[in-house]
NUZALUM-610328 format. One record per atom (N, C-alpha, C): residue in one letter; x negated, y, z negated. Coordinates in steps of 0.001 Angstrom, whole numbers, plus 500000, padded with zeros to 6 digits. Layout:
<nodes>
AXYZ ...
</nodes>
This chain:
<nodes>
L981323829967856470 L980957830099858048 L982201830048858865 A983403829090858753 A984430828861859313 A984897830119859528 R984817831183858494 R985807832713858380 R984779833402859388 D983299833434858777 D982185834092859434 D981737834321860979 L982177833317861640 L981707832944862946 L982312833905863735 P983820833411863444 P984862833955864615 P984528835876864209 F984263836553863263 F983958837839863080 F982816837975863588 V981644837579863367 V980398837878864515 V980870837788866059 V981358836906866214 V981938836994867570 V982873837872868235 Q983406838783867325 Q984509839713867777 Q983250841082867573 Q982722840754866462 Q981479842173866727 Q980752841942867866 A980639841304867947 A979084841008869128 A979498841340870656 V981020840865871089 V981733840448872199 V982260841963872580 P982029842716873329 P983238844011873656 P984616843659873526 P985526844948873998 P986807844356874353 P986869844369875722 G987785843296876413 G987664843232877712 G986828841791877992 V986363841351877287 V985930839783877536 V986732839095876943 D987135838003877247 D987982836716876860 D986823835863875980 T987246835551874747 T986391834626873916 T987406833569873500 I986837832541873530 I987364831130872597 I986201831044871752 V987081830888870422 V986185830216869495 V986888829183869066 N985642827836868905 N986060826348868329 N986078826287867329 I986228825682866068 I985125825290865454 I985968824016864832 T985335822852864559 T985752821579864461 T984429820925863417 A983694821401862834 A982958820995861970 A983130821178860565 A983999820030860264 A984491820002858783 A983563820152857515 A982377819403857614 A981176819208856759 A980658820453856435 L980695821901857224 L979842822652857686 L979082823331855770 H980228822698854529 H979840823020853858 H978086822090853225 E977553821385854131 E976547820661854003 E975182821753854233 L975440822609854794 L974579823537855312 L974115824566854188 T972936825075853883 T972540825538852788 T973049827300853338 A972765828154852399 A973409829665852548 A972402830132853408 R971089829306853632 R970191830438854480 R970302829990855938 D970402828345855907 D970869828054857467 D972127828676857783 A973107829003857357 A974615829046857565 A974210830751858020 E973515831838857558 E972602832712857588 E972248832687858976 D970731831863859218 D970732831497860346 D971454831286862030 L972408830965861071 L973606830377862418 L973925831207862831 L974482832066861728 L975056833281862709 L974467834154863361 Y973215834405862819 Y972675835501863144 Y971829834965864512 F971938833591864820 F971189832807866242 F972387833425866979 T973773833022866689 T975157833213867215 T974958834694867388 R974745835619867017 R974905836826867323 R974096837076868485 E972927837008868303 E971635836916869443 E971940836483870247 A972337835367870280 A972990834811871869 A973988835499872441 L974774835943871449 L976010836677872382 L976021838265872704 S975074838670872029 S974192839834872175 S973501839595873582 N972425838685874084 N971909838439875688 N973075838343876146 A974144837356875943 A975308836935877217 A976197838481877497 V976130839338876669 V976685840562877005 V975999841765877696 R974584841512877241 R973586842310877710 R973276842501879200 H972610841112879157 H972009840504880144 H973454839939881442 G974533839483881051 G975222838317881613 G976295839325882192 Q977069840227881632 Q977816840898881672 Q978977839728882040 P979385838968881253 P980251838132881335 P981918838594881310 T982686838174881725 T983968837991881690 T984880837074880408 K984030835855880427 K984558835012879214 K983549834527878991 V983529834415877115 V982538833443876386 V983165832441875243 A982361831723875113 A983330830215874525 A981857830278873455 V982498829765872074 V981696829615871382 V981723828240870742 D981364827014870305 D981981826083869879 D981051825442868685 L981868825269867615 L980704824636866574 L981551823426866209 R980556822305866289 R981086820798866096 R980267819733865403 Q980413819120864605 Q979992818204863933 Q980147816815863920 T979336815936864144 T979395814399864684 T978399813938863356 I978629812325862882 I977763811656862014 I976303812325861890 V975304812763862941 V973831812836863170 V973840814182862921 E974738814998863787 E974230816610863947 E975659817353863896 T974917818793863696 T975695820033863579 T975517820865865245 A976245820868865994 A976059821544867438 A977101822900867537 L976072823770867825 L976292824801868432 L976289825157869936 T977219825447870631 T977217825901871987 T977742826828872182 I977239827968873097 I977932829184873291 I977371829361874821 Q978906829395875935 Q978692829424876971 Q979311830972877276 D978643831267878717 D979486832640879256 D979354832397880870 D980455832938881590 D980463832929882826 D979999833980883609 G978780834728882978 G978053835752883515 G976731835662884524 A976109836644885208 A975258836318885838 A974449835426885855 G974216834563884671 G972781833595884834 G971872834135884904 F970692833384885080 F969288833608885472 F968703832501886157 D967585832905886869 D966978831671887320 D965654831353886309 Q965542830116885933 Q964816829818884731 Q963581829633885144 T963189829774886639 T961578829463886942 T960984831117886952 H961803831994886901 H961228833617887129 H961547833854885861 A961956833299884774 A962718834547883654 A961996834842882803 R961577836110881936 R960908836125880925 R961287835695879773 Q960525835733878864 Q960718835603877432 Q961143836585876639 G962067837128876419 G962019838227875400 G962638838099873934 F962245839235872938 F962356839288871883 F963613838339871031 G964570838544871804 G965952837488871877 G965495835929871781 T965279835596872599 T964752834269872694 T963857833977871920 V962667834540871821 V961703833999870630 V962426833981869252 T963167834916868944 T963892835096867628 T964311834109867501 M965526833382868512 M966038832144868465 M965609830839868261 K964587830956869008 K963533829685868819 K963141829861867436 S962464830638866784 S962268830780865539 S963102830257864467 R964276830714864454 R965500830331863936 R965802829204863806 A965675828121865135 A966118826947865163 A964861826173864557 E963627826629864592 E962505825913863818 E962834826130862783 R963383826927861872 R963228827548860769 R964565825980860240 L965269825718861052 L966687825077860955 L966733823337861484 G965114823410861543 G964828822224861974 G965528821658863328 A965965822226864110 A967062822016865042 A966536822426866571 S967546821883867434 S966358822020868694 S967431823193869310 F966811823602870194 F967274824699871105 F967115824807872403 I968046824609873349 I968454824893874442 I968855825900875486 L968114826598876436 L968460827649877038 L968658827333878331 V969915827292878863 V970007826649880496 V970887827759881270 G970145828717882405 G970739829311882825 G971058829164884469 I972206829533885045 I972281829262886252 I973118830705887040 P971640831142887937 P972187832104888708 P973735832410889602 G974281833008889040 G975953833445889372 G976808832677888718 M976430831862887578 M977369830768887298 M977193830824885622 G976216831758884874 G976521831975883525 G975257831259882546 T975346831196881548 T973994830969880732 T975287829964879959 T974337828690879564 T974427827907878220 T973475827960877082 V973637828242875904 V972923827910874670 V973501826980873853 R972407826157873668 R972852825195872480 R971939825024871218 L972706824972870127 L971770824831869069 L972171823068868486 T971218822614868212 T971690821429867650 T970475820811866111 I971542820715865288 I971173820549863747 I971092819257863383 P969947818629863226 P970479817226862598 P971010817222861339 R971732816121860992 R972180816413859537 R971664815720858623 G971742816326857215 G970618815303856404 G970496816287855350 E969157816301855152 E968744816918853861 E968347818570854305 P968751819239853302 P969016820696853656 P967854821353854135 H967768822630854942 H966434822913854324 H965911823997854042 E964733823887853332 E964027824909852754 E964186826533852898 
</nodes>
């Protein structure tokens, strides 16, 4: 995962958009292969949405682990969106579905003119089926 996540970012974010990838999750080996795959596809979808809808100049991907959780945060400085008027597209539905399969919480916050933050928090403990 530590090798695959930067590759996904490189594939999803076009040249000219500054990217930062920070991985400080030493115990990622606790994730099953299926969980790691869901995490990568979740990241790809979030980045695709950021690039397609937000037109950011900067994107940051942060993966870290604490005693109780593994947290993935994706932030961009793009257009953001008004959450009261946003429609839920297929990408968001897919991300929610992957979050549920991971037993994770999923937060999507957009601020018009200031960008979007996507956060996926996976409780540490028993692997998911």
